[in-house]
N, C-alpha and C positions, 0 to 999 in steps of 0.2 A: 414502450419497451426500450428503445434505444436511448431515450432521455434518462431512464432509470439507470442504465449501465453507465452513461456519462456522469451522471450525478454521483454514483457510487465511486467511480474512478477519481472524481474531484475530491470526494470525502477522504478517500485513502491517501491521496497526495497531501491534502491539507493537514489531516490529523496524524498521518504516519510519516510522510517524507520530510516535512518541514521540521518537526521536532528532532527527527533523526539527523538531519543535516546540521541543525543547531548544535546538537550533541557532538557530532563528528568534528565540527569546526572548533568548538570550544575546548574539546579534549585533545584534538589532533592525534588520536591514537586509534582511529578506526581502520580496520583491515579490510582488504578486498573480500575476504570470506564473510565478514559481517554485512557488507553491502549486498552480496549475493543472497545471503540468508534472509535479509530484510525484503529484498525484491521477491524472493520465493514466497515468503509469508504473505506479502501484499497480493501476489498473484492468486494464491489459494483463497484469500479472503474475497477477492473479486469473483472468482469462480463460484465460491460458495453462495454469495449473495445473488449472482446471476441465476444459478440453478434454483435457488429458493424463489426467485421472482417468477421463473418459468412455471414451476410446479404450483404456485399459489394462484 
């Protein structure tokens, strides 16, 4: 169970955060609002996958 959560977090970081950072660095026009919006969506994604793991 814990391993699944960690694996999901790694997936979110690798597939979400890295491209996001590359985008932010390359365009240099990312706002704080965009970062918070991204973190919120990543958090919801994590919660969603964790809850589906618990129910299944």
